[in-house]
C-alpha positions in Angstrom: -15.1 -25.8 21.5 -17.2 -24.9 24.5 -19.5 -28.0 23.8 -20.5 -30.8 26.1 -18.5 -33.9 24.8 -21.7 -36.0 25.1 -23.3 -33.7 22.4 -20.5 -34.4 19.8 -20.9 -37.5 17.6 -18.2 -39.4 15.7 -19.3 -38.0 12.4 -19.5 -34.2 13.4 -17.1 -32.1 11.7 -14.6 -30.3 14.0 -14.6 -27.1 12.0 -18.4 -26.9 11.6 -18.6 -27.2 15.5 -16.4 -24.0 15.7 -12.9 -25.5 15.5 -10.1 -23.4 13.9 -6.5 -23.8 13.2 -5.2 -22.6 16.8 -7.4 -25.1 18.3 -6.2 -27.6 15.9 -2.6 -26.7 16.8 -3.7 -27.5 20.4 -4.8 -30.9 19.5 -1.6 -31.7 17.6 0.4 -30.5 20.7 -1.5 -32.6 23.1 -1.3 -35.6 20.9 2.4 -35.1 20.6 2.7 -35.2 24.4 0.3 -38.1 25.0 1.6 -40.4 22.1 5.2 -39.0 21.4 4.2 -38.7 17.8 4.3 -35.8 15.2 0.7 -35.1 14.1 0.4 -32.4 11.4 -2.4 -29.8 11.3 -3.1 -31.0 7.8 -4.3 -34.3 9.4 -6.9 -32.6 11.3 -8.0 -30.6 8.2 -8.2 -33.6 6.0 -9.9 -35.9 8.6 -12.1 -33.5 10.5 -14.3 -36.1 12.3 -13.5 -38.4 15.1 -14.4 -41.4 13.1 -11.9 -40.5 10.2 -9.2 -39.0 12.5 -9.2 -42.0 14.7 -8.3 -44.2 11.7 -5.5 -41.7 10.7 -4.2 -41.6 14.2 -4.1 -45.5 14.3 -2.2 -45.3 11.0 0.4 -42.8 12.4 1.0 -44.8 15.5 1.8 -47.9 13.2 4.4 -45.8 11.5 6.3 -44.4 14.7 9.6 -45.8 13.6 9.3 -44.4 10.1 8.1 -40.8 10.8 9.4 -37.8 12.6 8.6 -37.4 16.2 9.3 -34.4 18.6 12.2 -34.6 21.0 10.4 -34.0 24.4 10.6 -30.5 25.8 12.2 -30.8 29.3 13.4 -28.3 32.0 17.1 -27.6 31.8 19.8 -26.1 34.1 19.7 -22.3 34.2 22.7 -20.2 33.2 23.4 -16.6 34.1 23.0 -15.6 30.5 20.4 -17.4 28.3 20.1 -17.2 24.6 17.2 -15.6 22.8 14.7 -17.5 20.7 14.6 -16.8 17.1 11.4 -14.8 17.5 13.0 -12.8 20.2 16.1 -12.1 18.1 14.0 -10.6 15.5 12.3 -8.0 18.0 15.8 -7.4 19.6 17.2 -6.3 16.2 14.2 -4.0 15.5 14.5 -2.5 19.0 18.1 -1.5 18.1 17.2 -0.1 14.6 14.0 1.9 15.8 15.3 3.2 19.0 13.2 4.5 21.9 10.1 3.2 20.1 6.9 1.9 21.4 6.2 0.1 18.1 6.2 -3.3 19.8 4.1 -2.5 22.8 1.2 -4.7 23.3 -1.7 -2.7 24.8 -4.5 -4.8 26.4 -7.4 -3.9 28.8 -10.2 -5.6 30.5 -13.4 -4.5 32.3 -14.0 -6.1 35.8 -17.6 -6.0 37.0 -18.6 -6.9 40.5 -17.2 -6.3 44.0 -13.5 -7.0 43.7 -10.8 -7.4 46.4 -8.1 -5.0 45.2 -5.4 -6.5 47.6 -6.1 -10.1 46.3 -5.9 -8.7 42.6 -2.5 -7.2 43.5 -1.4 -10.7 45.0 -2.7 -12.6 42.0 -0.9 -10.3 39.6 2.5 -10.9 41.3 1.6 -14.7 41.4 1.4 -14.8 37.7 4.6 -12.9 37.4 6.3 -15.3 39.8 4.9 -18.4 37.9 6.1 -17.3 34.4 9.8 -16.5 34.2 9.4 -14.6 31.0 7.5 -12.0 32.8 10.6 -11.4 35.0 13.1 -11.4 32.2 15.3 -8.5 30.9 17.6 -8.4 27.8 21.2 -7.3 27.8 24.1 -7.6 25.4 27.2 -9.5 26.4 30.2 -9.8 24.2 28.3 -8.4 21.3 25.4 -11.0 21.7 22.0 -10.5 23.1 21.1 -12.5 26.1 18.1 -12.8 28.4 18.4 -12.8 32.2 15.5 -14.0 34.6 15.2 -11.7 37.7 14.5 -13.6 40.8 12.0 -12.7 43.6 10.8 -9.4 42.3 7.6 -7.8 43.4 5.9 -5.6 40.5 3.7 -2.8 41.6 0.1 -2.7 40.3 -0.8 1.0 40.1 -4.3 1.8 41.5 -5.9 5.0 40.1 -9.2 5.9 41.8 -11.6 7.8 39.4 -14.8 7.5 41.4 -14.8 11.2 42.1 -15.1 12.1 38.4 -18.3 12.4 36.2 -18.9 9.7 33.6 -17.5 11.8 30.8 -14.5 12.8 32.7 -13.7 9.1 33.6 -13.9 8.1 29.9 -11.6 10.9 28.9 -9.1 10.2 31.7 -8.9 6.4 30.8 -8.3 7.4 27.1 -5.6 9.7 28.0 -4.0 7.2 30.4 -4.3 4.4 27.7 -2.6 6.6 25.0 0.2 7.7 27.2 0.9 4.2 28.2 0.7 2.7 24.7 3.2 5.4 23.6 5.7 5.0 26.3 8.7 2.9 25.3 10.3 0.1 27.4 14.0 -0.3 28.0 14.6 -3.9 27.3 17.5 -4.1 29.9 15.4 -2.7 32.7 12.5 -4.9 33.8 9.7 -5.5 34.3 8.6 -5.4 30.8 5.0 -4.9 31.6 3.1 -2.0 33.2 -0.4 -2.4 34.7 -2.8 0.1 36.0 -5.9 -0.9 38.0 -8.5 1.9 37.5 -11.5 2.2 40.0 -14.5 3.5 38.0 -17.0 2.9 41.0 -17.5 0.4 43.7 -18.5 -2.2 41.2 -16.4 -1.6 38.2 -12.7 -1.7 37.5 -10.7 -1.3 34.5 -7.3 -3.2 33.9 -4.8 -1.3 31.6 -1.9 -3.4 30.7 1.0 -2.9 28.5 3.6 -5.4 27.7 6.5 -5.6 25.4 5.9 -8.1 22.5 9.4 -9.7 23.2 7.8 -11.5 26.2 4.4 -11.9 25.1 2.1 -12.8 22.1 -1.7 -13.0 21.3 -1.7 -16.6 22.5 -0.4 -15.5 25.8 -3.2 -13.1 26.3 -5.8 -15.7 27.4 -3.5 -17.5 29.6 -2.6 -14.5 31.4 -5.9 -13.3 32.3 -7.3 -16.6 33.1 -4.4 -17.6 35.4 -4.4 -14.1 37.0 -8.1 -14.8 37.9 -7.5 -18.3 39.0 -4.9 -16.9 41.5 -7.3 -14.3 42.5 -10.0 -16.9 43.4 -7.5 -19.1 45.2 -6.3 -16.3 47.4 -9.9 -15.4 48.3 -10.5 -19.0 49.3 -7.2 -19.1 51.3 -5.6 -21.6 48.9 -2.0 -21.2 48.4 -2.0 -22.7 44.9 -4.8 -23.5 42.5 -2.7 -24.1 39.3 -0.4 -27.0 38.8 3.2 -26.1 38.5 4.6 -25.4 35.0 6.9 -28.3 33.9 8.7 -26.1 31.6 9.5 -22.3 31.1 10.1 -20.1 28.0 14.0 -20.5 28.5 13.5 -24.3 28.2 11.8 -23.8 24.9 14.5 -21.4 23.7 17.2 -24.0 24.2 15.1 -26.9 22.9 14.3 -24.9 19.8 18.0 -24.3 19.1 18.7 -28.0 19.4 15.6 -29.4 17.5 15.5 -26.8 14.7 18.5 -28.4 12.9 20.1 -27.2 9.7 18.3 -30.1 7.8 14.9 -29.0 9.0 15.7 -25.2 8.3 16.8 -25.9 4.8 13.8 -28.2 4.1 11.4 -25.5 5.0 13.5 -22.7 3.2 13.2 -24.8 0.2 9.4 -24.6 0.5 9.5 -20.8 0.9 12.2 -20.4 -1.8 9.7 -22.2 -4.3 6.6 -20.2 -3.1 8.2 -16.8 -3.2 10.3 -17.3 -6.4 10.2 -14.7 -9.1 9.6 -11.0 -9.1 7.9 -10.0 -5.7 5.6 -7.2 -6.5 5.1 -4.0 -4.3 1.6 -3.5 -3.2 0.5 -0.6 -5.0 -2.3 1.0 -2.8 -3.4 4.4 -3.9 -1.5 6.8 -1.4 -2.5 10.3 -0.1 1.2 11.4 0.6 4.5 10.7 -1.1 6.2 7.7 0.5 9.0 8.7 2.7 12.5 7.8 1.5 12.9 5.8 4.8 10.0 3.8 6.0 8.2 5.5 9.0 6.1 3.8 11.6 3.7 6.5 12.5 0.3 5.1 12.6 -3.4 5.1 13.8 -6.3 2.7 13.8 -9.8 2.8 12.3 -12.4 0.3 13.4 -15.6 -1.1 11.9 -17.8 -3.9 12.9 -19.3 -6.3 10.4 -22.8 -7.1 11.5 -23.6 -10.7 12.7 -26.0 -11.1 9.7 -23.1 -10.9 7.2 -20.9 -13.0 9.7 -23.3 -15.8 9.6 -23.3 -15.8 5.8 -19.6 -16.2 6.0 -19.9 -19.1 8.3 -22.5 -20.7 6.0 -20.1 -20.4 3.0 -17.3 -22.0 5.3 -19.4 -25.0 5.9 -20.3 -25.6 2.3 -16.7 -25.1 1.2 -15.0 -27.0 4.0 -12.8 -24.0 5.0 -12.1 -22.2 8.2 -13.0 -18.6 9.0 -9.4 -17.7 8.9 -9.0 -19.0 5.3 -12.2 -17.3 4.0 -11.3 -13.9 5.7 -7.7 -14.1 4.4 -8.9 -14.8 1.0 -11.4 -12.1 1.0 -8.7 -9.7 1.9 -6.3 -10.8 -0.8 -9.0 -10.7 -3.3 -10.0 -7.2 -2.1 -6.5 -6.0 -2.5 -6.4 -7.3 -6.0 -9.5 -5.3 -7.0 -8.3 -2.2 -5.0 -4.9 -2.2 -6.7 -5.6 -4.0 -10.1 -2.6 -6.3 -9.1 -2.9 -10.1 -9.6 0.0 -11.3 -7.5 -0.8 -10.4 -4.0 1.5 -11.0 -0.9 0.3 -10.6 2.6 2.1 -11.4 5.8 0.3 -13.1 8.8 1.4 -14.0 12.2 1.3 -17.8 13.0 1.1 -19.2 16.5 4.2 -21.4 16.1 3.1 -23.5 19.1 2.9 -26.7 17.5 5.4 -28.3 20.0 4.3 -30.4 23.0 4.6 -28.6 26.3 4.3 -25.0 25.3 0.5 -24.7 25.1 0.1 -23.0 28.5 3.3 -20.9 28.5 3.3 -17.1 28.3 6.0 -15.8 25.7 6.8 -14.7 22.3 6.4 -17.8 20.1 4.7 -16.3 17.0 6.5 -16.2 13.7 5.6 -14.6 10.3 4.5 -16.3 7.2 3.7 -15.0 3.8 0.5 -16.0 1.8 0.9 -15.4 -1.9 -2.4 -15.3 -3.8 -2.6 -15.6 -7.5 -5.6 -13.7 -8.6 -5.1 -14.0 -12.3 -7.1 -16.0 -15.0 -10.6 -14.7 -14.0 -10.3 -16.5 -10.7 -13.5 -16.8 -8.8 -13.7 -16.4 -4.9 -14.6 -20.1 -4.5 -11.3 -21.0 -6.3 -9.4 -18.3 -4.4 -10.4 -19.5 -1.0 -9.4 -23.1 -1.9 -6.1 -21.9 -3.1 -5.5 -20.1 0.1 -6.6 -23.2 2.2 -4.0 -25.2 0.5 -1.4 -22.4 1.0 -2.4 -22.2 4.7 -1.7 -25.9 5.4 1.6 -25.7 3.6 2.5 -22.7 5.7 1.6 -24.5 8.9 4.1 -27.3 8.0 6.8 -24.8 7.2 6.3 -22.3 10.0 9.3 -23.3 12.1 11.9 -21.6 10.1 12.4 -18.0 11.4 11.1 -15.3 9.1 14.5 -13.6 9.0 16.1 -16.7 7.6 13.4 -16.8 4.8 14.3 -13.1 3.9 18.1 -14.0 3.8 17.4 -17.1 1.5 15.0 -15.1 -0.7 17.0 -12.0 -0.8 14.3 -9.7 -2.1 15.2 -6.3 -3.6 15.8 -4.1 -0.6 14.3 -0.5 -0.3 14.4 1.5 2.9 10.9 2.9 2.2 9.2 -0.6 2.0 9.2 -3.5 4.4 10.6 -6.6 2.4 8.4 -9.3 0.9 5.1 -7.8 1.8 3.7 -4.3 2.7 0.4 -5.4 4.5 -0.4 -7.9 7.1 -3.6 -9.8 8.0 -4.3 -10.9 11.6 -7.1 -13.0 12.8 -7.7 -13.3 16.5 -9.3 -16.6 17.6 -10.3 -16.6 21.3 -8.6 -19.8 22.7 -10.2 -19.7 26.1 -13.3 -18.2 27.4 -12.8 -15.2 29.8 -12.9 -16.2 33.4 -16.2 -16.6 35.1 -16.3 -16.0 38.7 -19.3 -16.0 41.0 -21.1 -12.4 40.9 -18.1 -11.1 38.8 -17.4 -10.8 35.1 -14.4 -10.0 33.0 -14.7 -8.7 29.6 -12.1 -7.5 27.0 -12.0 -3.7 26.0 -10.6 -2.7 22.6 -7.2 -1.1 23.0 -5.2 -0.2 19.7 -1.5 -0.8 19.1 0.7 2.2 18.8 2.2 3.1 15.3 2.0 1.0 12.1 4.6 -1.7 11.3 3.4 -1.8 7.6 1.3 0.2 5.1 -1.8 -1.4 6.4 -2.5 -4.2 8.9 -6.0 -5.5 9.0 -6.8 -7.4 12.2 -10.2 -9.1 12.7 -11.8 -10.7 15.8 -15.2 -12.3 16.2 -17.2 -10.2 19.1 -20.8 -10.7 20.3 -22.1 -7.9 17.8 -20.3 -9.3 14.7 -16.8 -9.3 13.2 -14.5 -6.4 14.5 -12.2 -5.2 11.9 -9.3 -2.8 12.7 -7.4 -1.1 10.0 -4.0 -0.1 11.4 -2.5 2.3 8.9 0.5 4.5 8.3 -0.4 8.0 8.7 2.4 9.2 6.6 0.8 7.5 3.8 -2.9 7.7 4.2 -5.6 10.1 5.5 -8.2 8.6 7.8 -10.8 9.6 5.1 -9.1 7.2 2.6 -9.1 4.4 5.2 -12.8 5.0 5.9 -13.6 4.6 2.3 -11.5 1.4 2.0 -13.3 0.1 5.1 -16.7 0.7 3.6 -15.6 -0.9 0.3 -14.3 -4.0 2.1 -17.7 -4.5 3.8 -19.4 -4.2 0.4 -16.8 -6.7 -1.0 -17.6 -9.2 1.7 -21.3 -9.1 0.7 -20.4 -9.4 -2.9 -18.2 -12.4 -2.8 -20.7 -14.3 -0.7 -23.6 -13.4 -3.1 -21.5 -14.3 -6.2 -18.7 -16.9 -5.1 -18.6 -18.3 -8.6 -18.1 -15.0 -10.5 -14.7 -13.7 -11.4 -13.6 -11.5 -8.5 -12.5 -8.8 -11.0 -16.3 -8.4 -11.9 -17.4 -7.9 -8.3 -18.4 -4.5 -6.8 -16.4 -2.7 -4.1 -18.0 0.8 -4.3 -20.9 2.2 -2.4 -23.9 3.4 -4.3 -22.9 6.9 -3.5 -19.4 6.5 -4.8 -20.8 5.0 -8.0 -23.0 8.0 -8.4 -20.2 10.4 -7.9 -17.9 8.7 -10.2 -20.3 8.0 -13.0 -22.3 11.1 -12.8 -21.2 14.0 -10.5 -17.5 14.1 -10.9 -17.2 13.4 -14.7 -18.3 14.5 -18.2 -18.9 18.1 -17.3 -20.4 19.6 -20.4 -18.4 22.6 -21.8 -18.7 24.6 -25.0 -16.1 24.5 -27.7 -16.0 24.4 -31.5 -16.5 20.8 -32.1 -16.3 20.8 -35.8 -12.8 22.4 -36.1 -9.3 21.1 -35.9 -6.3 22.5 -34.2 -4.8 24.1 -37.3 -7.9 26.0 -37.9 -7.8 27.4 -34.3 -4.2 28.5 -34.9 -5.1 30.3 -38.3 -7.9 32.1 -36.4 -5.1 33.7 -34.4 -3.0 34.5 -37.4 -6.0 36.5 -38.9 -6.6 38.3 -35.6 -2.9 39.0 -34.7 -0.6 38.7 -37.7 2.0 40.9 -36.4 2.0 39.7 -32.8 5.1 37.7 -31.8 4.2 34.1 -31.8 7.5 32.3 -31.2 10.9 33.2 -29.6 14.1 31.1 -29.4 17.2 32.9 -28.1 17.6 35.9 -30.4 15.2 34.6 -33.1 11.5 35.3 -33.2 8.6 34.9 -35.6 5.2 36.7 -35.8 2.0 34.7 -36.3 2.0 35.7 -40.0 5.7 34.6 -40.4 5.3 31.5 -38.5 2.1 30.5 -40.3 3.8 31.1 -43.8 6.9 28.7 -42.8 4.5 26.0 -41.5 2.4 26.2 -44.7 5.4 25.8 -46.8 6.6 22.7 -44.9 3.1 21.3 -45.0 3.0 21.4 -48.8 6.5 20.0 -49.1 5.3 16.9 -46.7 2.1 16.5 -48.8 4.4 16.0 -51.9 5.7 13.0 -49.9 2.3 11.6 -49.6 1.9 12.8 -46.0 -1.8 13.3 -45.2 -4.6 12.3 -42.8 -3.6 9.3 -40.6 0.0 9.7 -41.7 2.5 9.5 -38.8 5.7 11.6 -39.1 8.5 11.6 -36.7 9.9 14.8 -35.2 13.5 14.2 -34.0 14.9 17.8 -33.5 16.7 19.5 -30.7 15.0 22.6 -28.9 14.7 25.3 -31.7 12.2 27.3 -33.8 12.4 24.5 -36.3 11.0 22.0 -33.7 7.9 24.1 -33.4 7.6 24.7 -37.2 8.0 20.9 -37.9 5.2 20.0 -35.4 2.8 22.5 -37.0 3.9 21.7 -40.4 3.0 18.0 -40.0 -0.4 18.8 -38.6 -1.1 21.4 -41.4 -0.3 18.6 -43.9 -3.0 16.6 -42.4 -0.7 14.1 -40.6 0.1 13.3 -36.9 3.5 13.9 -35.4 5.4 11.4 -33.3 7.8 13.1 -31.0 11.3 11.8 -30.4 13.5 13.2 -27.6 17.2 13.4 -28.7 18.0 12.7 -25.0 16.3 9.3 -25.2 18.5 6.1 -25.5 18.9 4.9 -29.1 17.3 1.6 -28.3 14.1 3.4 -27.1 14.1 5.7 -30.3 14.7 2.5 -32.5 11.7 0.9 -30.9 9.5 3.9 -31.4 10.4 4.2 -35.2 9.7 0.6 -35.7 6.5 0.4 -33.7 4.9 3.6 -35.2 6.2 2.5 -38.7 7.7 5.9 -39.4 8.4 6.5 -43.1 9.3 10.1 -42.9 11.3 11.7 -40.2 12.0 15.6 -39.7 15.4 15.9 -38.1 18.9 17.5 -38.0 22.0 16.1 -39.8 24.1 15.7 -36.6 21.4 13.4 -35.1 21.0 11.0 -38.1 24.0 8.7 -37.9 21.9 5.7 -36.5 18.7 6.3 -38.3 17.8 3.2 -40.7 18.5 4.0 -44.3 14.9 3.1 -45.4 13.5 6.1 -43.3 13.2 9.2 -45.4 15.1 11.8 -43.2 14.3 15.5 -43.9 16.9 17.8 -42.5 15.1 21.0 -41.9 18.2 23.1 -42.6 19.5 21.2 -45.5 16.0 21.3 -47.1 15.3 24.9 -46.1 15.8 26.2 -49.7 13.5 23.7 -51.4 10.8 24.1 -48.7 10.9 27.9 -49.2 9.9 27.6 -52.8 6.5 26.0 -51.6 3.3 28.0 -51.5 2.8 29.9 -48.2 -1.1 29.9 -48.2 -3.1 27.7 -45.9 -3.4 24.1 -47.2 -7.0 23.1 -48.1 -6.7 19.4 -47.4 -9.7 18.0 -45.5 -8.9 17.0 -42.0 -11.6 15.8 -39.6 -12.0 16.0 -35.9 -11.6 12.1 -35.8 -8.3 12.1 -37.5 -5.1 11.7 -35.6 -3.1 14.7 -34.4 -0.2 13.1 -32.6 1.2 10.0 -31.0 3.2 10.0 -27.8 5.1 7.1 -26.4 5.0 6.5 -22.7 6.9 3.9 -20.7 4.9 0.7 -20.4 4.8 -1.9 -17.5 6.8 -4.3 -19.6 9.7 -1.9 -20.0 8.9 -1.1 -23.7 7.3 2.2 -24.6 3.7 2.1 -25.6 2.2 4.5 -28.3 -0.8 6.5 -27.4 -3.0 7.8 -30.3 -4.6 11.2 -29.9 -7.4 12.6 -32.1 -7.9 16.2 -33.2 -11.2 16.4 -31.2 -9.5 15.4 -28.0 -6.7 17.8 -28.6 -8.9 20.7 -29.3 -11.1 19.9 -26.1 -8.1 19.9 -23.9 -6.6 23.2 -25.3 -9.9 25.0 -25.0 -10.3 23.9 -21.3 -6.6 24.7 -20.5 -7.0 28.3 -22.0 -10.0 28.9 -19.8 -8.5 27.4 -16.7 -5.1 29.0 -16.8 -6.4 32.4 -18.3 -4.3 32.6 -21.3 -4.6 35.5 -23.7 -2.9 37.6 -26.3 -0.5 39.2 -23.7 0.7 35.8 -22.2 4.2 34.8 -22.2 4.6 31.0 -21.9 7.8 29.1 -21.3 8.1 25.8 -23.4 9.9 23.8 -20.7 9.0 20.1 -21.1 10.3 17.8 -23.7 8.0 17.4 -26.7 7.8 13.8 -25.9 5.8 14.6 -22.8 2.1 15.4 -23.2 2.6 18.6 -21.0 4.2 20.2 -24.1 0.8 20.3 -25.8 -0.3 23.0 -23.3 2.9 24.8 -24.0 2.8 24.9 -27.7 -0.9 24.7 -28.7 -2.7 26.4 -25.8 -0.2 29.4 -26.4 -0.5 29.7 -30.2 -4.3 29.1 -30.1 -4.9 32.0 -27.5 -2.7 34.4 -29.3 0.2 34.4 -26.7 4.0 34.2 -27.1 5.8 30.9 -26.8 9.5 31.0 -25.4 11.3 28.0 -26.2 14.0 27.2 -23.6 17.4 26.1 -24.8 18.7 22.9 -23.2 21.0 25.0 -20.9 17.9 27.0 -19.8 15.9 24.3 -18.4 18.6 23.6 -15.5 17.4 24.5 -12.2 18.1 26.8 -10.3 19.9 29.7 -11.6 19.7 29.2 -15.5 15.9 28.6 -15.3 15.4 31.4 -12.8 17.3 33.8 -15.2 15.2 32.7 -18.2 11.9 33.2 -16.5 12.9 36.7 -15.2 14.5 37.9 -18.5 11.5 36.9 -20.6 9.0 38.1 -18.1 7.2 34.7 -18.3 3.6 34.8 -17.2 2.6 31.2 -17.4 4.8 28.1 -16.5 4.0 24.4 -16.6 6.7 22.9 -14.3 7.1 19.6 -12.4 7.0 20.0 -8.5 10.6 18.8 -8.1 11.5 22.1 -10.1 9.1 24.3 -8.3 10.5 23.1 -4.9 14.0 24.3 -6.0 12.8 27.8 -7.3 12.3 30.8 -5.1 8.7 31.8 -5.7 9.2 35.2 -4.4 11.4 36.4 -7.2 8.8 36.0 -10.1 6.6 39.1 -10.0 5.6 38.8 -13.7 4.5 35.1 -13.2 0.8 34.9 -13.0 -0.1 31.2 -13.4 1.9 28.2 -12.2 0.7 24.7 -13.3 2.2 21.7 -11.5 2.3 18.3 -13.2 4.4 15.2 -13.7 4.4 14.0 -10.0 2.7 14.4 -6.7 2.8 17.9 -5.5 3.4 18.3 -1.7 1.2 20.5 0.4 4.4 22.4 1.4 5.3 23.2 -2.3 1.8 24.2 -3.3 1.4 26.6 -0.3 4.5 28.4 -1.2 3.3 29.1 -4.7 -0.2 29.8 -4.0 0.5 32.9 -2.1 1.3 35.3 -5.1 0.3 33.1 -8.0 -2.7 31.3 -9.6 -1.6 27.8 -8.7 -3.1 24.8 -10.6 -2.5 21.2 -9.8 -2.9 19.2 -13.1 -3.1 15.4 -13.3 -3.8 12.9 -16.1 -2.5 9.6 -17.4 -1.1 10.0 -20.9 -3.2 7.0 -22.0 -6.5 8.8 -21.3 -5.9 12.0 -23.3 -7.2 13.8 -20.4 -6.2 16.1 -17.6 -8.0 16.7 -14.4 -7.4 20.3 -13.0 -7.7 21.7 -9.6 -7.2 25.3 -8.7 -5.4 25.2 -5.4 -7.1 27.1 -2.5 -4.1 26.9 -0.2 -5.6 24.5 2.2 -4.4 20.9 2.6 -2.7 18.6 0.1 -3.5 19.7 -3.5 -6.2 17.5 -4.9 -6.0 16.2 -8.5 -9.5 17.8 -9.1 -12.2 16.9 -11.6 -12.0 16.0 -15.2 -11.9 18.7 -17.8 -15.2 19.5 -19.6 -16.5 16.8 -22.1 -14.2 14.0 -20.6 -15.3 11.0 -18.7 -12.9 9.8 -16.0 -13.3 6.7 -13.9 
């Protein structure tokens, strides 16, 4: 704790004095050595004062015959080939999967101030390598199994680089360059040593140590031991002492063998049972908003963005910890999981975290890779407050401490999560909190300070690492650069700092009500980027806009399917006759009528006929599974269905099926003038069913005014006019078809309906677009990627929608076409539209006029 023991009273709280879980681990380890008894970290959390803990310890000592104790860790005979620990096996496998990678390099750096003896530093460096076998260990494969081999009597060079001759700016640049090169340089596990260190001379009173070590021989706990023992050796050699540190009673290989014997199948199964219960059920994928499509196979390309939370806010966190009886780790982990819940709108949040796994007597001062990975699962549902969440995480943290021994790989094997090569299993984000276990060495007229140096690559979508520093709380966001732009991570970091302040101000408010946006972001979202006013006829409905084109262009071709075509006048008359026919079946405003027809002229006539009768159409795609169609009919309470006889075998008898062909004679006897039924802008125009999160489709109701506004904006953005030729490519069950059908017929253009065989890329669709001389096409990026953009000289406007459009696809099409990236959730009756400039990833743009988007 760094506090004089005489200043600590028996009623002082260990955690309020600065204690944390790693120091608690040290206490349990030492008690295990001194009393040959197993003390749980939970005991220290639940009895955090000397007064209460002493009573607990007395109780445990009285139960020594009834509770588990650790088998002492002892030095054992060395063999030529030694087994790997469970943790090492994990990294060995990863090294084989991701070959020639620096993903598990651990880069560290220190600044040494004062007048240093470089020869003594070199001598101290090799002394610590000689002291710890693991720093002289290499890894081979023998008879198909990985083994570790300790190299004897080796001397490891300490590279010295003199930069005294450079300017301050050049020194900084040179160090950054060396640091990046070293961090990205892979190790060959079969060739030691698995550490590289450069001693850089800045001037006569300042040195920089750059050290890169493979994770298979080193973990975060080892860091403090490494630098402290190095400096102890340095001081001893300066004073002509041969040895200042007591010999190590055991080495890492002793732990490896002990672990294999102590971690019995009974213990493994007991701990797996806990994790099986904790991770049961559906394990959600973290749905962070991405800038780029997720690669099919997970990549590990990454970078780090860093912020510092000021001390003022850190002190507020510590006050909160004291009130709630929790550690800094618990509060920060809970804050991160709550933040992810707000950021993704998910309630079930899984976060991985490394755990020291040094709760064994005798390993406290060993260098090596002991750390294991555990998973913290937060339930952020039921209007949970931050106070409730942090207590939930405290309990899970204590449970995890007691079940940390079982290797993470065995947990994955037992859980058997759904595997996907594009994701890491169980969790996609990791939380790391660095507690400084020991103070940095203090030597007379010398000082040692740690310098930030980032890991190379990204093991997960995002890893957030926190460490308390003199100026506050350092937060590193390590992110996958194949998923995120740095600008996105910067915004996330700003939001996280705002979030920390919010949860401390309002810890008893539901977290879903708390703010995560900056004031500028709120202003942009609420005022600048949304609800742009635009002029359109607000008192008309879509059929009236179509009728205006009939008056202006009666003899122009409105609709084409194969060798059939209709002028605007002919189309309007057919539509009117169907409208009157439907009205006789009591179809009017707010009536919902199904359209279950294959691609044809009749499909378009049916849609317009329903709308002109005053009703709203409900599209049903014949390609959909029967169960989905049955659900839609029932959910929408469809009483009348326009269809074709060969599609009706499964239709319930109580539904009035109107076969357009069979009823053609009766329909043609109706009046062909425009119906005069009153339809208002607030009346329904159509209902589209989109897939819901539960698996059942969900119906979205669209009013006339929303449709008219969308069509007006679409005509303006895509430059539709009376000469336009538009392909009707998408299914009428997708809202993209609204543009194809209504924007074309309201602007006076010609709609070309694709046959089922024509929509197949590449050759059939290419032929259709060329033969019909199509000028406007609304196509998904997957189709655009397959087509040769250079062939379509007549094509003027290309609109991409349906999925994320890559920069490569957009750049191809923007060369000779107006390229528009359209985006919009079906549920919002809205599209955002961006006219692509040809630079960067196509943005989704702003909302269309008269629409608010948040």
